C-alpha positions in Angstrom: 117.2 81.3 133.9 117.1 83.1 130.6 113.5 82.0 130.0 112.6 83.2 133.5 114.0 86.7 132.7 112.5 87.0 129.2 109.0 85.9 130.2 108.6 86.9 133.8 106.2 89.6 134.6 104.0 91.0 137.4 100.4 91.8 137.4 100.9 95.6 137.1 98.8 98.0 135.0 102.1 99.8 134.1 103.4 97.0 131.9 100.0 96.7 130.2 99.7 100.4 129.5 103.3 100.7 128.2 103.2 97.6 125.9 99.7 98.3 124.6 100.5 102.0 123.9 103.8 101.2 122.2 102.3 98.2 120.3 99.5 100.4 118.9 101.8 103.2 117.9 104.4 100.8 116.3 101.6 98.8 114.6 100.7 101.9 112.4 104.3 102.2 111.4 104.7 98.5 110.7 101.4 98.3 108.8 102.5 101.2 106.6 105.6 99.3 105.6 104.2 95.8 105.4 100.6 96.1 104.1 100.4 99.7 102.8 97.7 101.1 105.1 97.7 104.4 107.0 99.2 106.1 104.0 102.1 103.7 103.7 103.6 102.2 100.5 103.5 98.5 101.4 106.1 95.8 101.6 107.7 95.8 98.2 108.1 99.6 98.1 109.4 99.6 101.6 111.9 96.9 100.9 113.0 98.8 97.7 113.4 102.0 99.7 115.5 100.4 102.4 117.7 98.5 100.0 118.0 100.9 97.1 117.8 104.3 98.7 119.1 103.7 102.2 121.5 100.9 101.0 120.5 98.6 103.9 121.1 94.9 103.4 117.9 93.0 102.5 117.9 91.0 105.7 118.1 94.2 107.8 115.3 95.8 105.7 113.1 92.7 106.2 113.9 92.6 109.9 112.8 96.3 110.4 109.5 95.7 108.7 108.8 92.5 110.5 109.8 93.8 113.9 107.6 96.9 113.5 104.6 94.9 112.3 104.7 91.5 114.0 106.6 92.8 117.0 103.9 95.4 117.6 101.1 92.7 117.5 103.2 90.6 120.0 103.5 93.6 122.3 99.7 94.2 122.2 99.1 90.6 123.1 102.0 90.6 125.6 103.9 87.7 123.9 107.6 88.0 124.3 107.4 91.5 125.7 111.1 91.8 126.6 112.2 90.2 123.3 110.1 92.7 121.4 111.4 95.6 123.5 115.0 94.6 122.7 114.2 94.3 119.0 112.4 97.7 119.0 115.4 99.3 120.7 117.6 97.9 117.9 115.3 99.3 115.2 115.1 102.8 116.9 118.9 102.9 117.4 119.3 102.0 113.7 116.9 104.7 112.7 118.7 107.3 114.8 122.2 106.4 113.5 121.3 105.9 109.8 118.8 108.8 109.3 117.7 111.0 112.1 120.9 112.0 114.1 121.9 114.6 111.4 118.5 116.4 111.8 119.1 117.1 115.5 116.9 116.3 118.5 113.6 117.8 117.6 110.9 116.5 115.2 110.3 118.7 112.2 107.1 120.4 113.5 107.5 123.5 111.4 109.1 122.1 108.3 112.3 124.1 109.0 114.8 121.2 108.9 115.8 118.5 106.3 113.9 115.7 108.1 112.8 114.4 111.5 115.0 114.5 114.6 115.4 111.6 117.0 113.2 112.7 120.0 110.5 110.1 119.0 113.0 107.3 118.8 114.4 108.1 122.3 110.9 108.0 123.7 110.3 104.6 122.2 113.7 103.4 123.6 112.6 104.7 127.0 109.3 102.9 126.9 111.1 99.7 125.8 113.6 100.1 128.6 110.7 100.4 131.1 109.2 97.2 129.6 112.5 95.4 130.1 112.2 96.3 133.8 108.5 95.5 134.3 107.7 92.8 131.8 104.3 92.7 130.0 102.2 93.3 133.1 98.4 92.6 133.4 96.8 90.4 130.8 100.1 89.5 129.3 100.5 86.2 127.4 104.0 86.0 128.9 102.4 84.9 132.2 101.4 81.7 130.5 104.9 81.0 129.4 106.8 81.8 132.6 
């Protein structure tokens, strides 16, 4: 029953578009943190920032980096789409409640606030929620597992 829910999907373009778009966007964030591309600082510096500056437990810091990097690749391939969506929701809620809520809703487009707001995070949560409803869609590896 649980396997059927986690890996079931239809053949819709909607799931493909949502998971591929989110996967590509989250890949850049995860790659910054894990391998230091796209202007990122890499794994060691990201771990140090999360644990020393943000005071997150090492396991949580590792999970955030892994979910953003490996989870994004899984989304692109459509492997464990719903699992990845749940994990991404957890990361986004964590980012909202640990960092972004105090900056308000809007992103910092004009440099007029202390940091970024949480509108981006809510958009990611909405996309993940849609993926929970639809599954991975067309060309999803989940179809082979179901």
